[in-house]
C-alpha positions, 0 to 999 in steps of 0.5 A: 151139732155138726162138724165140716172139713178141715184146714190147718192154722197156727195160735200160740198161748203160754202155758200159764195162760191155759185155763183152770175150767174149760167149757166142751163140746162133746161131738162124736167123730170130731177130732181136733189136734193142735194147729188144725182147724176144724169148722163147726156149726153150732145151733143147740142153744146150749152150745150157742150160749157155750160159744157166746160166752166163750167170745168174751172170755179167752174164746177157748172151748174144748173138744171130747168125744163121748165114748157113747150116746145115751138118749136124754142123758149126758154121755160119758166122755173120753179122758183125753180132748184138745182145746181150741181157739175160736179164730172165726166166727159168722152168726147167722140169721137163724141164730146158729153160729159158724165157727172155725176152731183152731187147736191149741193143746191137748189136755187130760180130763181131771174132773167134770165140773157142774154144767154152766148155769146156761147148759153147757158141760164144763170140765177141770182140764189138766195140761201137763202131759201135753204142754209141748203141743204148745211148742209150734209144729212138729217137723218130724220125718215121716214116711210120706211115700208110703202115706200118699200111696196108701191115701190114693187108693183110700180116696178112690175108695171113698170116691174123695176127690183130690188136689194131688198138687196141693197134697204133695206140697203139704208139709208133715204135721199139716198133712197128717192132721188133716187127714186124721181129721177129715177121713171118715174114720171111726170115733174110736180110731179118731181118739186113737189118733188124738192120743198119738204121743207124737206126728211120727206115730200118729202118722204111722198109725193113719197109715195102718187105719187107712190100710185097713179101710181100703182092704176089701171087707172080706179081707179086712174082717179077716185081719181083724180076726188076727 
């Protein structure tokens, strides 16, 4: 199982069409946000089976981060995830799936169910608090100047190349979502970005995380203690 880089796209769904049972793909460090696009390399047999089943039943799966890795056991999960629709897929000669998953709507894990007979995990999602995710792109104002300023420092420290003309021309939601998804932040930081209630607060949190990550290590440790 692995995640790759992200871009952004759009899918829509009526609230009444959201499923009562959702197969999930638990993957630490992989963040899916509404209207974001997450490429995934699926090779573990039970998750290959999950993709096969999803392709025939609405193409929806849920991304939920585990809170810990427990060898030989199903790891516990964070309580908030994001459902996505498979909007592209390729099957490789060695039996893997390369898929593009486009974020649809976040959900709370109301209950984890017995695994499917083919071995993958399933939950009963509670969509109620996140139905606004279905309403289209969030065009709220954010402090782009501050975000782009710290982003330059962060990318330099991380040796990440960027097309700054493309970055400048990217809309607010796509910019924040793409950065939140691709930046190599810790899983708990990714989870906090997922759970941010709206674009403005997600952008503010992203700036704070990038500022912290851009500090020299001694300075960052001192800031963390305070």
